[in-house]
mmJSON file of the N, C-alpha and C atoms, coordinates in Angstrom:
{"data_MODEL":{"atom_site":{
"group_PDB":["ATOM","ATOM","ATOM","ATOM","ATOM","ATOM","ATOM","ATOM","ATOM","ATOM","ATOM","ATOM","ATOM","ATOM","ATOM","ATOM","ATOM","ATOM","ATOM","ATOM","ATOM","ATOM","ATOM","ATOM","ATOM","ATOM","ATOM","ATOM","ATOM","ATOM","ATOM","ATOM","ATOM","ATOM","ATOM","ATOM","ATOM","ATOM","ATOM","ATOM","ATOM","ATOM","ATOM","ATOM","ATOM","ATOM","ATOM","ATOM","ATOM","ATOM","ATOM","ATOM","ATOM","ATOM","ATOM","ATOM","ATOM","ATOM","ATOM","ATOM","ATOM","ATOM","ATOM","ATOM","ATOM","ATOM","ATOM","ATOM","ATOM","ATOM","ATOM","ATOM","ATOM","ATOM","ATOM","ATOM","ATOM","ATOM","ATOM","ATOM","ATOM","ATOM","ATOM","ATOM","ATOM","ATOM","ATOM","ATOM","ATOM","ATOM","ATOM","ATOM","ATOM","ATOM","ATOM","ATOM","ATOM","ATOM","ATOM","ATOM","ATOM","ATOM","ATOM","ATOM","ATOM","ATOM","ATOM","ATOM","ATOM","ATOM","ATOM","ATOM","ATOM","ATOM","ATOM","ATOM","ATOM","ATOM","ATOM","ATOM","ATOM","ATOM","ATOM","ATOM","ATOM","ATOM","ATOM","ATOM","ATOM","ATOM","ATOM","ATOM","ATOM","ATOM","ATOM","ATOM","ATOM","ATOM","ATOM","ATOM","ATOM","ATOM","ATOM","ATOM","ATOM","ATOM","ATOM","ATOM","ATOM","ATOM","ATOM","ATOM","ATOM","ATOM","ATOM","ATOM","ATOM","ATOM","ATOM","ATOM","ATOM","ATOM","ATOM","ATOM","ATOM","ATOM","ATOM","ATOM","ATOM","ATOM","ATOM","ATOM","ATOM","ATOM","ATOM","ATOM","ATOM","ATOM","ATOM","ATOM","ATOM","ATOM","ATOM","ATOM","ATOM","ATOM","ATOM","ATOM","ATOM","ATOM","ATOM","ATOM","ATOM","ATOM","ATOM","ATOM","ATOM","ATOM","ATOM","ATOM","ATOM","ATOM","ATOM","ATOM","ATOM","ATOM","ATOM","ATOM","ATOM","ATOM"],
"id":[1,2,3,4,5,6,7,8,9,10,11,12,13,14,15,16,17,18,19,20,21,22,23,24,25,26,27,28,29,30,31,32,33,34,35,36,37,38,39,40,41,42,43,44,45,46,47,48,49,50,51,52,53,54,55,56,57,58,59,60,61,62,63,64,65,66,67,68,69,70,71,72,73,74,75,76,77,78,79,80,81,82,83,84,85,86,87,88,89,90,91,92,93,94,95,96,97,98,99,100,101,102,103,104,105,106,107,108,109,110,111,112,113,114,115,116,117,118,119,120,121,122,123,124,125,126,127,128,129,130,131,132,133,134,135,136,137,138,139,140,141,142,143,144,145,146,147,148,149,150,151,152,153,154,155,156,157,158,159,160,161,162,163,164,165,166,167,168,169,170,171,172,173,174,175,176,177,178,179,180,181,182,183,184,185,186,187,188,189,190,191,192,193,194,195,196,197,198,199,200,201,202,203,204,205,206,207,208,209,210],
"type_symbol":["N","C","C","N","C","C","N","C","C","N","C","C","N","C","C","N","C","C","N","C","C","N","C","C","N","C","C","N","C","C","N","C","C","N","C","C","N","C","C","N","C","C","N","C","C","N","C","C","N","C","C","N","C","C","N","C","C","N","C","C","N","C","C","N","C","C","N","C","C","N","C","C","N","C","C","N","C","C","N","C","C","N","C","C","N","C","C","N","C","C","N","C","C","N","C","C","N","C","C","N","C","C","N","C","C","N","C","C","N","C","C","N","C","C","N","C","C","N","C","C","N","C","C","N","C","C","N","C","C","N","C","C","N","C","C","N","C","C","N","C","C","N","C","C","N","C","C","N","C","C","N","C","C","N","C","C","N","C","C","N","C","C","N","C","C","N","C","C","N","C","C","N","C","C","N","C","C","N","C","C","N","C","C","N","C","C","N","C","C","N","C","C","N","C","C","N","C","C","N","C","C","N","C","C","N","C","C","N","C","C"],
"label_atom_id":["N","CA","C","N","CA","C","N","CA","C","N","CA","C","N","CA","C","N","CA","C","N","CA","C","N","CA","C","N","CA","C","N","CA","C","N","CA","C","N","CA","C","N","CA","C","N","CA","C","N","CA","C","N","CA","C","N","CA","C","N","CA","C","N","CA","C","N","CA","C","N","CA","C","N","CA","C","N","CA","C","N","CA","C","N","CA","C","N","CA","C","N","CA","C","N","CA","C","N","CA","C","N","CA","C","N","CA","C","N","CA","C","N","CA","C","N","CA","C","N","CA","C","N","CA","C","N","CA","C","N","CA","C","N","CA","C","N","CA","C","N","CA","C","N","CA","C","N","CA","C","N","CA","C","N","CA","C","N","CA","C","N","CA","C","N","CA","C","N","CA","C","N","CA","C","N","CA","C","N","CA","C","N","CA","C","N","CA","C","N","CA","C","N","CA","C","N","CA","C","N","CA","C","N","CA","C","N","CA","C","N","CA","C","N","CA","C","N","CA","C","N","CA","C","N","CA","C","N","CA","C","N","CA","C","N","CA","C","N","CA","C","N","CA","C"],
"label_alt_id":[null,null,null,null,null,null,null,null,null,null,null,null,null,null,null,null,null,null,null,null,null,null,null,null,null,null,null,null,null,null,null,null,null,null,null,null,null,null,null,null,null,null,null,null,null,null,null,null,null,null,null,null,null,null,null,null,null,null,null,null,null,null,null,null,null,null,null,null,null,null,null,null,null,null,null,null,null,null,null,null,null,null,null,null,null,null,null,null,null,null,null,null,null,null,null,null,null,null,null,null,null,null,null,null,null,null,null,null,null,null,null,null,null,null,null,null,null,null,null,null,null,null,null,null,null,null,null,null,null,null,null,null,null,null,null,null,null,null,null,null,null,null,null,null,null,null,null,null,null,null,null,null,null,null,null,null,null,null,null,null,null,null,null,null,null,null,null,null,null,null,null,null,null,null,null,null,null,null,null,null,null,null,null,null,null,null,null,null,null,null,null,null,null,null,null,null,null,null,null,null,null,null,null,null,null,null,null,null,null,null],
"label_comp_id":["MET","MET","MET","ASN","ASN","ASN","ALA","ALA","ALA","ARG","ARG","ARG","GLN","GLN","GLN","LEU","LEU","LEU","SER","SER","SER","SER","SER","SER","VAL","VAL","VAL","ALA","ALA","ALA","LEU","LEU","LEU","VAL","VAL","VAL","ALA","ALA","ALA","MET","MET","MET","ALA","ALA","ALA","ILE","ILE","ILE","ALA","ALA","ALA","THR","THR","THR","VAL","VAL","VAL","PRO","PRO","PRO","GLY","GLY","GLY","CYS","CYS","CYS","GLY","GLY","GLY","ASP","ASP","ASP","LYS","LYS","LYS","PRO","PRO","PRO","GLU","GLU","GLU","THR","THR","THR","LYS","LYS","LYS","ASN","ASN","ASN","PRO","PRO","PRO","VAL","VAL","VAL","ALA","ALA","ALA","SER","SER","SER","PRO","PRO","PRO","ALA","ALA","ALA","CYS","CYS","CYS","ALA","ALA","ALA","ASP","ASP","ASP","LEU","LEU","LEU","ASP","ASP","ASP","LYS","LYS","LYS","VAL","VAL","VAL","GLN","GLN","GLN","ASP","ASP","ASP","PRO","PRO","PRO","ALA","ALA","ALA","GLN","GLN","GLN","ARG","ARG","ARG","ALA","ALA","ALA","GLU","GLU","GLU","LEU","LEU","LEU","LEU","LEU","LEU","ASP","ASP","ASP","LYS","LYS","LYS","CYS","CYS","CYS","PRO","PRO","PRO","ARG","ARG","ARG","GLN","GLN","GLN","GLY","GLY","GLY","GLU","GLU","GLU","PHE","PHE","PHE","LYS","LYS","LYS","PRO","PRO","PRO","SER","SER","SER","GLN","GLN","GLN","GLN","GLN","GLN","LYS","LYS","LYS","ALA","ALA","ALA","TRP","TRP","TRP"],
"label_asym_id":["A","A","A","A","A","A","A","A","A","A","A","A","A","A","A","A","A","A","A","A","A","A","A","A","A","A","A","A","A","A","A","A","A","A","A","A","A","A","A","A","A","A","A","A","A","A","A","A","A","A","A","A","A","A","A","A","A","A","A","A","A","A","A","A","A","A","A","A","A","A","A","A","A","A","A","A","A","A","A","A","A","A","A","A","A","A","A","A","A","A","A","A","A","A","A","A","A","A","A","A","A","A","A","A","A","A","A","A","A","A","A","A","A","A","A","A","A","A","A","A","A","A","A","A","A","A","A","A","A","A","A","A","A","A","A","A","A","A","A","A","A","A","A","A","A","A","A","A","A","A","A","A","A","A","A","A","A","A","A","A","A","A","A","A","A","A","A","A","A","A","A","A","A","A","A","A","A","A","A","A","A","A","A","A","A","A","A","A","A","A","A","A","A","A","A","A","A","A","A","A","A","A","A","A","A","A","A","A","A","A"],
"label_entity_id":["1","1","1","1","1","1","1","1","1","1","1","1","1","1","1","1","1","1","1","1","1","1","1","1","1","1","1","1","1","1","1","1","1","1","1","1","1","1","1","1","1","1","1","1","1","1","1","1","1","1","1","1","1","1","1","1","1","1","1","1","1","1","1","1","1","1","1","1","1","1","1","1","1","1","1","1","1","1","1","1","1","1","1","1","1","1","1","1","1","1","1","1","1","1","1","1","1","1","1","1","1","1","1","1","1","1","1","1","1","1","1","1","1","1","1","1","1","1","1","1","1","1","1","1","1","1","1","1","1","1","1","1","1","1","1","1","1","1","1","1","1","1","1","1","1","1","1","1","1","1","1","1","1","1","1","1","1","1","1","1","1","1","1","1","1","1","1","1","1","1","1","1","1","1","1","1","1","1","1","1","1","1","1","1","1","1","1","1","1","1","1","1","1","1","1","1","1","1","1","1","1","1","1","1","1","1","1","1","1","1"],
"label_seq_id":[1,1,1,2,2,2,3,3,3,4,4,4,5,5,5,6,6,6,7,7,7,8,8,8,9,9,9,10,10,10,11,11,11,12,12,12,13,13,13,14,14,14,15,15,15,16,16,16,17,17,17,18,18,18,19,19,19,20,20,20,21,21,21,22,22,22,23,23,23,24,24,24,25,25,25,26,26,26,27,27,27,28,28,28,29,29,29,30,30,30,31,31,31,32,32,32,33,33,33,34,34,34,35,35,35,36,36,36,37,37,37,38,38,38,39,39,39,40,40,40,41,41,41,42,42,42,43,43,43,44,44,44,45,45,45,46,46,46,47,47,47,48,48,48,49,49,49,50,50,50,51,51,51,52,52,52,53,53,53,54,54,54,55,55,55,56,56,56,57,57,57,58,58,58,59,59,59,60,60,60,61,61,61,62,62,62,63,63,63,64,64,64,65,65,65,66,66,66,67,67,67,68,68,68,69,69,69,70,70,70],
"pdbx_PDB_ins_code":[null,null,null,null,null,null,null,null,null,null,null,null,null,null,null,null,null,null,null,null,null,null,null,null,null,null,null,null,null,null,null,null,null,null,null,null,null,null,null,null,null,null,null,null,null,null,null,null,null,null,null,null,null,null,null,null,null,null,null,null,null,null,null,null,null,null,null,null,null,null,null,null,null,null,null,null,null,null,null,null,null,null,null,null,null,null,null,null,null,null,null,null,null,null,null,null,null,null,null,null,null,null,null,null,null,null,null,null,null,null,null,null,null,null,null,null,null,null,null,null,null,null,null,null,null,null,null,null,null,null,null,null,null,null,null,null,null,null,null,null,null,null,null,null,null,null,null,null,null,null,null,null,null,null,null,null,null,null,null,null,null,null,null,null,null,null,null,null,null,null,null,null,null,null,null,null,null,null,null,null,null,null,null,null,null,null,null,null,null,null,null,null,null,null,null,null,null,null,null,null,null,null,null,null,null,null,null,null,null,null],
"Cartn_x":[0.853,0.0,0.899,0.728,1.58,0.974,1.672,1.273,-0.049,-0.291,-1.522,-2.738,-2.656,-3.754,-3.964,-2.858,-2.952,-3.617,-3.262,-3.875,-5.352,-5.702,-7.105,-7.915,-7.365,-8.049,-8.212,-7.182,-7.251,-8.291,-8.375,-9.337,-10.769,-10.994,-12.329,-12.691,-11.743,-11.999,-12.353,-11.666,-11.975,-13.342,-13.692,-14.995,-16.114,-15.922,-16.937,-17.061,-15.953,-15.971,-16.653,-16.617,-17.2,-18.682,-19.186,-20.593,-21.412,-22.391,-23.19,-24.07,-24.283,-25.117,-26.582,-27.321,-28.764,-29.437,-29.695,-30.31,-31.817,-32.448,-33.903,-34.415,-33.918,-34.339,-35.671,-36.656,-37.928,-37.772,-38.397,-38.332,-39.323,-38.853,-39.734,-39.916,-41.153,-41.448,-41.761,-41.047,-41.257,-41.328,-40.189,-40.229,-40.723,-41.433,-42.048,-41.175,-41.04,-40.205,-40.731,-42.019,-42.619,-43.987,-44.5,-45.825,-46.936,-46.761,-47.782,-47.863,-46.736,-46.727,-47.485,-47.528,-48.253,-49.752,-50.242,-51.66,-52.04,-51.171,-51.398,-52.636,-52.872,-54.024,-55.341,-55.301,-56.524,-56.928,-56.024,-56.298,-57.237,-58.323,-59.313,-59.212,-58.694,-58.587,-57.522,-57.869,-56.897,-55.705,-55.916,-54.811,-53.844,-54.387,-53.535,-52.811,-53.496,-52.878,-51.727,-51.91,-50.854,-49.64,-49.897,-48.804,-48.023,-48.737,-48.069,-47.301,-47.847,-47.157,-45.828,-45.778,-44.536,-43.485,-43.931,-43.006,-42.578,-43.455,-43.176,-42.466,-41.526,-40.87,-41.855,-41.671,-42.582,-42.168,-43.143,-42.89,-43.71,-43.111,-43.831,-43.954,-43.227,-43.28,-42.422,-42.979,-42.268,-41.667,-40.375,-39.685,-38.95,-39.471,-38.837,-37.48,-36.589,-35.263,-35.299,-34.233,-34.15,-33.979,-34.56,-34.44,-33.009,-32.503,-31.137,-31.18,-30.366,-30.266,-28.942,-29.01,-27.783,-27.423],
"Cartn_y":[-1.168,0.0,1.231,2.058,3.242,4.388,5.49,6.62,7.231,7.231,7.824,6.997,5.697,4.839,4.936,4.986,5.09,6.399,7.495,8.775,8.788,8.128,8.046,7.247,6.141,5.329,6.113,6.837,7.637,8.747,9.364,10.433,9.887,8.751,8.145,7.743,7.205,6.808,8.018,9.125,10.342,10.893,10.83,11.327,10.487,9.177,8.307,8.541,8.812,9.023,10.335,11.325,12.623,12.719,11.824,11.865,11.335,12.118,11.652,10.475,9.621,8.452,8.821,8.063,8.269,7.208,7.538,6.579,6.627,5.714,5.667,6.338,7.529,8.259,8.946,8.776,9.463,10.963,11.726,13.176,13.602,14.423,14.96,16.44,16.826,18.232,18.917,19.967,20.763,19.9,19.38,18.562,19.378,18.732,19.396,19.16,20.19,20.092,19.045,18.962,17.95,17.581,16.422,16.034,16.989,17.639,18.585,19.792,20.172,21.315,20.989,19.725,19.331,19.537,19.421,19.572,21.0,21.94,23.324,23.921,23.579,24.139,23.578,22.414,21.759,22.197,22.875,23.265,24.469,24.378,25.446,26.249,25.647,26.315,27.409,28.671,29.766,29.627,29.155,29.017,27.93,26.817,25.723,26.128,26.87,27.34,28.3,29.205,30.146,29.407,28.364,27.57,26.856,26.299,25.623,26.608,27.789,28.8,29.211,29.228,29.566,28.468,27.213,26.088,25.751,25.973,25.578,26.709,26.347,27.382,27.98,29.212,29.891,29.614,29.322,29.083,30.063,30.547,31.428,32.845,33.19,34.546,35.435,36.526,37.428,38.571,38.742,39.836,40.61,41.767,42.5,43.058,43.103,43.653,45.169,45.807,47.262,47.647,48.791,49.264,49.717,49.358,49.726,50.611,51.609,52.489,52.199,51.347,50.947,51.99],
"Cartn_z":[0.0,0.0,0.0,-0.993,-1.054,-0.238,-0.193,0.653,0.196,-1.112,-1.627,-1.189,-1.28,-0.86,0.648,1.397,2.842,3.264,2.602,2.95,2.553,1.461,1.049,2.065,2.535,3.529,4.829,5.22,6.44,6.307,5.138,4.904,4.965,4.351,4.385,5.815,6.557,7.935,8.8,8.603,9.375,8.986,7.704,7.261,7.86,7.9,8.483,9.983,10.652,12.095,12.475,11.587,11.914,11.575,10.73,10.367,11.541,12.021,13.153,12.757,13.693,13.441,13.401,12.677,12.59,13.442,14.677,15.58,15.495,16.152,16.196,17.461,17.73,18.913,18.622,19.476,19.249,19.503,18.653,18.82,19.893,20.801,21.831,21.548,21.418,21.165,22.481,22.767,23.966,25.22,25.654,26.864,28.057,28.923,30.066,31.289,32.13,33.318,34.286,34.441,35.308,34.744,35.104,34.602,35.026,36.163,36.626,35.689,35.086,34.168,32.884,32.5,31.298,31.49,32.71,32.997,33.384,33.154,33.569,32.9,31.639,30.936,31.451,32.082,32.548,33.955,34.671,36.052,36.054,36.804,36.885,38.18,39.241,40.537,40.467,40.727,40.601,41.545,42.766,43.714,43.254,42.797,42.327,41.035,40.179,38.933,39.221,40.178,40.541,41.108,41.896,42.461,41.353,40.385,39.27,38.396,38.195,37.386,38.021,39.356,40.038,39.872,39.8,39.724,38.3,37.336,35.956,35.205,34.333,33.53,32.534,32.249,31.339,29.898,29.06,27.649,26.837,25.78,24.893,25.399,26.434,26.953,26.061,25.589,24.684,25.472,25.323,25.968,24.887,24.495,23.389,23.816,22.869,23.145,22.966,23.412,23.302,21.835,21.475,20.117,19.857,18.69,18.33,17.087,17.112,15.954,15.247,14.278,13.582,12.585],
"occupancy":[1.0,1.0,1.0,1.0,1.0,1.0,1.0,1.0,1.0,1.0,1.0,1.0,1.0,1.0,1.0,1.0,1.0,1.0,1.0,1.0,1.0,1.0,1.0,1.0,1.0,1.0,1.0,1.0,1.0,1.0,1.0,1.0,1.0,1.0,1.0,1.0,1.0,1.0,1.0,1.0,1.0,1.0,1.0,1.0,1.0,1.0,1.0,1.0,1.0,1.0,1.0,1.0,1.0,1.0,1.0,1.0,1.0,1.0,1.0,1.0,1.0,1.0,1.0,1.0,1.0,1.0,1.0,1.0,1.0,1.0,1.0,1.0,1.0,1.0,1.0,1.0,1.0,1.0,1.0,1.0,1.0,1.0,1.0,1.0,1.0,1.0,1.0,1.0,1.0,1.0,1.0,1.0,1.0,1.0,1.0,1.0,1.0,1.0,1.0,1.0,1.0,1.0,1.0,1.0,1.0,1.0,1.0,1.0,1.0,1.0,1.0,1.0,1.0,1.0,1.0,1.0,1.0,1.0,1.0,1.0,1.0,1.0,1.0,1.0,1.0,1.0,1.0,1.0,1.0,1.0,1.0,1.0,1.0,1.0,1.0,1.0,1.0,1.0,1.0,1.0,1.0,1.0,1.0,1.0,1.0,1.0,1.0,1.0,1.0,1.0,1.0,1.0,1.0,1.0,1.0,1.0,1.0,1.0,1.0,1.0,1.0,1.0,1.0,1.0,1.0,1.0,1.0,1.0,1.0,1.0,1.0,1.0,1.0,1.0,1.0,1.0,1.0,1.0,1.0,1.0,1.0,1.0,1.0,1.0,1.0,1.0,1.0,1.0,1.0,1.0,1.0,1.0,1.0,1.0,1.0,1.0,1.0,1.0,1.0,1.0,1.0,1.0,1.0,1.0,1.0,1.0,1.0,1.0,1.0,1.0],
"B_iso_or_equiv":[0.0,0.0,0.0,0.0,0.0,0.0,0.0,0.0,0.0,0.0,0.0,0.0,0.0,0.0,0.0,0.0,0.0,0.0,0.0,0.0,0.0,0.0,0.0,0.0,0.0,0.0,0.0,0.0,0.0,0.0,0.0,0.0,0.0,0.0,0.0,0.0,0.0,0.0,0.0,0.0,0.0,0.0,0.0,0.0,0.0,0.0,0.0,0.0,0.0,0.0,0.0,0.0,0.0,0.0,0.0,0.0,0.0,0.0,0.0,0.0,0.0,0.0,0.0,0.0,0.0,0.0,0.0,0.0,0.0,0.0,0.0,0.0,0.0,0.0,0.0,0.0,0.0,0.0,0.0,0.0,0.0,0.0,0.0,0.0,0.0,0.0,0.0,0.0,0.0,0.0,0.0,0.0,0.0,0.0,0.0,0.0,0.0,0.0,0.0,0.0,0.0,0.0,0.0,0.0,0.0,0.0,0.0,0.0,0.0,0.0,0.0,0.0,0.0,0.0,0.0,0.0,0.0,0.0,0.0,0.0,0.0,0.0,0.0,0.0,0.0,0.0,0.0,0.0,0.0,0.0,0.0,0.0,0.0,0.0,0.0,0.0,0.0,0.0,0.0,0.0,0.0,0.0,0.0,0.0,0.0,0.0,0.0,0.0,0.0,0.0,0.0,0.0,0.0,0.0,0.0,0.0,0.0,0.0,0.0,0.0,0.0,0.0,0.0,0.0,0.0,0.0,0.0,0.0,0.0,0.0,0.0,0.0,0.0,0.0,0.0,0.0,0.0,0.0,0.0,0.0,0.0,0.0,0.0,0.0,0.0,0.0,0.0,0.0,0.0,0.0,0.0,0.0,0.0,0.0,0.0,0.0,0.0,0.0,0.0,0.0,0.0,0.0,0.0,0.0,0.0,0.0,0.0,0.0,0.0,0.0],
"pdbx_formal_charge":[null,null,null,null,null,null,null,null,null,null,null,null,null,null,null,null,null,null,null,null,null,null,null,null,null,null,null,null,null,null,null,null,null,null,null,null,null,null,null,null,null,null,null,null,null,null,null,null,null,null,null,null,null,null,null,null,null,null,null,null,null,null,null,null,null,null,null,null,null,null,null,null,null,null,null,null,null,null,null,null,null,null,null,null,null,null,null,null,null,null,null,null,null,null,null,null,null,null,null,null,null,null,null,null,null,null,null,null,null,null,null,null,null,null,null,null,null,null,null,null,null,null,null,null,null,null,null,null,null,null,null,null,null,null,null,null,null,null,null,null,null,null,null,null,null,null,null,null,null,null,null,null,null,null,null,null,null,null,null,null,null,null,null,null,null,null,null,null,null,null,null,null,null,null,null,null,null,null,null,null,null,null,null,null,null,null,null,null,null,null,null,null,null,null,null,null,null,null,null,null,null,null,null,null,null,null,null,null,null,null],
"auth_seq_id":[1,1,1,2,2,2,3,3,3,4,4,4,5,5,5,6,6,6,7,7,7,8,8,8,9,9,9,10,10,10,11,11,11,12,12,12,13,13,13,14,14,14,15,15,15,16,16,16,17,17,17,18,18,18,19,19,19,20,20,20,21,21,21,22,22,22,23,23,23,24,24,24,25,25,25,26,26,26,27,27,27,28,28,28,29,29,29,30,30,30,31,31,31,32,32,32,33,33,33,34,34,34,35,35,35,36,36,36,37,37,37,38,38,38,39,39,39,40,40,40,41,41,41,42,42,42,43,43,43,44,44,44,45,45,45,46,46,46,47,47,47,48,48,48,49,49,49,50,50,50,51,51,51,52,52,52,53,53,53,54,54,54,55,55,55,56,56,56,57,57,57,58,58,58,59,59,59,60,60,60,61,61,61,62,62,62,63,63,63,64,64,64,65,65,65,66,66,66,67,67,67,68,68,68,69,69,69,70,70,70],
"auth_comp_id":["MET","MET","MET","ASN","ASN","ASN","ALA","ALA","ALA","ARG","ARG","ARG","GLN","GLN","GLN","LEU","LEU","LEU","SER","SER","SER","SER","SER","SER","VAL","VAL","VAL","ALA","ALA","ALA","LEU","LEU","LEU","VAL","VAL","VAL","ALA","ALA","ALA","MET","MET","MET","ALA","ALA","ALA","ILE","ILE","ILE","ALA","ALA","ALA","THR","THR","THR","VAL","VAL","VAL","PRO","PRO","PRO","GLY","GLY","GLY","CYS","CYS","CYS","GLY","GLY","GLY","ASP","ASP","ASP","LYS","LYS","LYS","PRO","PRO","PRO","GLU","GLU","GLU","THR","THR","THR","LYS","LYS","LYS","ASN","ASN","ASN","PRO","PRO","PRO","VAL","VAL","VAL","ALA","ALA","ALA","SER","SER","SER","PRO","PRO","PRO","ALA","ALA","ALA","CYS","CYS","CYS","ALA","ALA","ALA","ASP","ASP","ASP","LEU","LEU","LEU","ASP","ASP","ASP","LYS","LYS","LYS","VAL","VAL","VAL","GLN","GLN","GLN","ASP","ASP","ASP","PRO","PRO","PRO","ALA","ALA","ALA","GLN","GLN","GLN","ARG","ARG","ARG","ALA","ALA","ALA","GLU","GLU","GLU","LEU","LEU","LEU","LEU","LEU","LEU","ASP","ASP","ASP","LYS","LYS","LYS","CYS","CYS","CYS","PRO","PRO","PRO","ARG","ARG","ARG","GLN","GLN","GLN","GLY","GLY","GLY","GLU","GLU","GLU","PHE","PHE","PHE","LYS","LYS","LYS","PRO","PRO","PRO","SER","SER","SER","GLN","GLN","GLN","GLN","GLN","GLN","LYS","LYS","LYS","ALA","ALA","ALA","TRP","TRP","TRP"],
"auth_asym_id":["A","A","A","A","A","A","A","A","A","A","A","A","A","A","A","A","A","A","A","A","A","A","A","A","A","A","A","A","A","A","A","A","A","A","A","A","A","A","A","A","A","A","A","A","A","A","A","A","A","A","A","A","A","A","A","A","A","A","A","A","A","A","A","A","A","A","A","A","A","A","A","A","A","A","A","A","A","A","A","A","A","A","A","A","A","A","A","A","A","A","A","A","A","A","A","A","A","A","A","A","A","A","A","A","A","A","A","A","A","A","A","A","A","A","A","A","A","A","A","A","A","A","A","A","A","A","A","A","A","A","A","A","A","A","A","A","A","A","A","A","A","A","A","A","A","A","A","A","A","A","A","A","A","A","A","A","A","A","A","A","A","A","A","A","A","A","A","A","A","A","A","A","A","A","A","A","A","A","A","A","A","A","A","A","A","A","A","A","A","A","A","A","A","A","A","A","A","A","A","A","A","A","A","A","A","A","A","A","A","A"],
"auth_atom_id":["N","CA","C","N","CA","C","N","CA","C","N","CA","C","N","CA","C","N","CA","C","N","CA","C","N","CA","C","N","CA","C","N","CA","C","N","CA","C","N","CA","C","N","CA","C","N","CA","C","N","CA","C","N","CA","C","N","CA","C","N","CA","C","N","CA","C","N","CA","C","N","CA","C","N","CA","C","N","CA","C","N","CA","C","N","CA","C","N","CA","C","N","CA","C","N","CA","C","N","CA","C","N","CA","C","N","CA","C","N","CA","C","N","CA","C","N","CA","C","N","CA","C","N","CA","C","N","CA","C","N","CA","C","N","CA","C","N","CA","C","N","CA","C","N","CA","C","N","CA","C","N","CA","C","N","CA","C","N","CA","C","N","CA","C","N","CA","C","N","CA","C","N","CA","C","N","CA","C","N","CA","C","N","CA","C","N","CA","C","N","CA","C","N","CA","C","N","CA","C","N","CA","C","N","CA","C","N","CA","C","N","CA","C","N","CA","C","N","CA","C","N","CA","C","N","CA","C","N","CA","C","N","CA","C","N","CA","C","N","CA","C","N","CA","C"],
"pdbx_PDB_model_num":[1,1,1,1,1,1,1,1,1,1,1,1,1,1,1,1,1,1,1,1,1,1,1,1,1,1,1,1,1,1,1,1,1,1,1,1,1,1,1,1,1,1,1,1,1,1,1,1,1,1,1,1,1,1,1,1,1,1,1,1,1,1,1,1,1,1,1,1,1,1,1,1,1,1,1,1,1,1,1,1,1,1,1,1,1,1,1,1,1,1,1,1,1,1,1,1,1,1,1,1,1,1,1,1,1,1,1,1,1,1,1,1,1,1,1,1,1,1,1,1,1,1,1,1,1,1,1,1,1,1,1,1,1,1,1,1,1,1,1,1,1,1,1,1,1,1,1,1,1,1,1,1,1,1,1,1,1,1,1,1,1,1,1,1,1,1,1,1,1,1,1,1,1,1,1,1,1,1,1,1,1,1,1,1,1,1,1,1,1,1,1,1,1,1,1,1,1,1,1,1,1,1,1,1,1,1,1,1,1,1]
}}}
């Protein structure tokens, strides 16, 4: 095996090693911090809802940035 073939084999081996594998991992959309947070929309009691809102991270909250004059 000459140097050219050896470098080609090494290059192919490095390319294969850097390509991420395609596993059968299920996609999770918007993971929930706790199961209680998933039921937040179903809670009707205001006191219980306020308690859950304090414990669960907020999603979809819009916080505008400062205006910039470029």
